[in-house]
C-alpha positions in Angstrom: 71.4 99.1 118.7 75.1 98.6 118.6 77.1 99.9 121.6 79.3 102.9 120.7 82.3 101.3 122.3 82.2 98.0 120.4 84.7 97.9 117.6 83.8 96.2 114.3 86.1 93.7 112.5 86.9 96.4 109.9 87.8 98.9 112.6 90.1 96.4 114.4 91.7 95.6 111.0 92.4 99.3 110.4 93.8 99.7 113.9 96.0 96.7 113.7 97.3 97.7 110.3 98.1 101.2 111.4 100.1 99.9 114.4 101.9 97.4 112.2 102.8 100.0 109.5 103.8 102.6 112.1 106.1 100.2 114.0 107.8 98.9 110.9 108.1 102.4 109.5 109.9 103.6 112.7 112.2 100.5 112.8 113.2 100.9 109.1 113.6 104.7 109.2 115.7 104.8 112.4 119.1 103.4 111.1 119.0 105.4 107.9 117.9 108.6 109.7 120.7 108.1 112.3 123.4 107.9 109.7 122.0 110.8 107.7 121.6 112.9 110.8 125.2 112.2 111.9 126.4 113.0 108.4 124.6 116.3 108.2 125.6 117.2 111.8 129.3 116.5 111.4 130.1 117.1 107.7 130.3 120.4 105.7 130.4 120.2 102.0 129.3 122.0 98.9 125.6 121.5 98.2 124.7 120.6 101.8 121.8 123.1 101.7 120.4 121.4 98.6 120.6 117.9 100.3 118.9 119.3 103.4 116.2 120.9 101.3 115.6 117.6 99.5 115.4 115.6 102.7 113.0 118.1 104.3 110.8 118.4 101.1 108.1 116.0 102.4 107.6 118.3 105.4 106.3 121.2 103.1 105.1 119.2 100.1 101.4 118.4 100.1 101.1 114.7 101.1 98.9 114.1 98.1 101.8 115.3 95.9 104.2 113.0 97.7 101.9 110.1 97.0 101.6 111.1 93.3 105.4 111.2 93.0 105.6 107.7 94.5 103.0 106.5 92.1 104.9 108.0 89.2 108.0 106.2 90.4 106.8 102.9 91.8 103.4 102.4 90.2 103.0 99.5 87.8 103.5 101.9 84.9 106.0 104.1 86.8 109.6 104.8 86.1 110.9 102.1 88.5 107.7 100.2 89.2 107.2 99.2 85.6 110.7 97.7 85.5 110.2 95.8 88.8 106.9 94.5 87.6 108.1 93.4 84.1 111.4 91.7 85.3 110.5 90.4 88.7 106.7 90.5 88.9 106.9 92.8 91.9 103.9 95.2 92.4 104.2 97.8 95.1 101.5 100.3 94.4 98.1 99.6 96.2 99.6 97.1 98.5 100.6 97.0 102.2 104.2 97.8 101.2 103.0 101.0 99.5 101.4 102.1 102.7 104.7 101.4 104.5 106.8 103.3 101.9 104.5 106.3 102.0 104.8 106.5 105.8 108.5 106.1 105.7 108.9 109.0 103.2 106.7 111.5 105.1 108.2 110.6 108.5 111.8 110.4 107.5 112.6 114.2 107.7 111.2 114.4 111.3 113.5 111.6 112.4 116.5 113.1 110.7 115.9 116.5 112.2 115.5 115.2 115.8 118.6 113.0 115.5 120.7 115.6 113.8 119.9 118.3 116.5 120.8 115.8 119.2 124.1 114.9 117.6 125.0 118.6 117.1 124.7 119.0 120.8 127.4 116.3 121.4 130.8 117.9 121.7 132.9 116.7 118.7 135.9 116.8 121.1 134.6 113.5 122.6 134.8 111.8 119.2 138.3 113.2 118.6 139.4 112.0 122.0 138.2 108.5 121.1 140.1 108.6 117.9 143.4 109.6 119.7 142.9 106.4 121.8 142.8 104.3 118.7 139.1 104.2 117.8 138.1 104.5 114.2 135.5 106.9 112.9 132.8 104.2 113.0 133.8 103.0 116.5 133.7 106.6 117.9 130.3 107.0 116.2 129.0 103.8 117.8 130.6 104.1 121.2 130.6 107.8 121.8 128.1 109.7 119.5 125.2 107.3 119.7 125.0 106.9 123.5 125.3 110.7 124.0 122.7 111.4 121.3 120.3 108.6 122.5 117.5 111.0 123.6 117.3 112.5 120.1 117.5 109.0 118.5 114.6 107.9 120.7 112.7 111.1 119.8 113.3 110.4 116.1 111.9 106.9 116.5 108.8 108.0 118.3 108.2 110.9 115.9 108.4 108.6 113.0 106.0 106.2 114.6 103.5 108.9 115.5 103.7 110.6 112.1 103.0 107.3 110.4 99.9 106.8 112.5 98.5 110.0 111.2 99.6 109.6 107.5 96.7 110.0 105.1 97.5 112.0 101.9 100.4 110.1 100.4 98.9 106.7 101.5 95.5 107.2 99.9 97.1 108.1 96.5 99.9 105.5 96.5 98.4 102.6 98.5 94.7 103.3 98.0 92.0 102.7 100.6 91.6 98.9 100.5 89.9 97.5 103.6 92.1 94.8 105.3 95.1 95.6 103.2 96.0 99.3 103.0 93.2 100.9 105.1 94.8 102.5 108.1 93.0 104.5 110.8 93.0 107.8 109.0 91.7 106.2 105.8 89.0 104.3 107.7 88.1 107.5 109.6 87.8 109.3 106.3 85.4 106.6 105.0 83.2 106.7 108.1 82.9 110.5 108.2 81.4 110.5 104.7 78.8 107.7 105.4 75.6 108.7 107.1 74.9 106.9 110.4 78.6 106.0 110.9 79.3 108.7 113.5 79.9 106.1 116.3 82.5 104.3 114.2 84.2 107.5 113.3 84.3 108.5 117.0 85.8 105.2 118.0 88.6 105.5 115.4 89.2 109.2 116.4 89.6 108.1 120.0 92.1 105.4 119.1 94.1 107.8 116.8 94.3 110.5 119.6 95.2 107.9 122.2 98.0 106.3 120.2 99.5 109.6 119.2 99.3 111.0 122.8 100.9 107.9 124.3 103.7 107.9 121.7 104.6 111.5 122.4 104.2 111.2 126.1 106.5 108.1 126.2 109.0 109.9 124.1 109.1 112.9 126.5 109.4 110.5 129.5 112.3 108.6 128.0 114.2 111.8 127.0 113.8 113.4 130.4 114.8 110.2 132.2 117.9 109.9 130.0 118.8 113.5 130.6 118.5 113.0 134.4 120.7 109.9 134.2 123.4 111.9 132.3 
């Protein structure tokens, strides 16, 4: 009888893929979310509420609906995907990149929200003071705003990573559930739950998912508190 703690090759593949997708998702989301967060925190303009609503839409939209929208846009017969496939031979749907894009879309609002709130807590007077000393808007953003908002930026990175680890609905629709290519921990767990006699495998995947998520959030809280103490 197989030991309950021995991971199969398929399980290790799902765990490795989940970590890879989550890490790249957080890395790619961070710079865009930082710029958007600063823009929303510092700028007032007509239609701002509409932009905020659009950015936050994945938070309230069913993940399956998000995946279906991505499929309509980037599938091989989609609005953009058809053009990419015909002209460049690029296929996104049901590939690793589809899993990555799905994770980025659903985690992006969380990163933006965390970063925006952190930047809003930075006194704009510091940025204005930097400008009076000759710094440009970009220089004041890099040298003043970012260091002071660092706790929120780290939180945004970790939230994006953790949300990606738990992504299921958009991924299964847009990327499919292909073992070794798009099957992440939630998708593998979904498979094992439905198969009789696979309770041990499901339990192992559950433990890994909980452990990854807990460590990510705990590390985020530790860094934020450490940075606050140093400030």
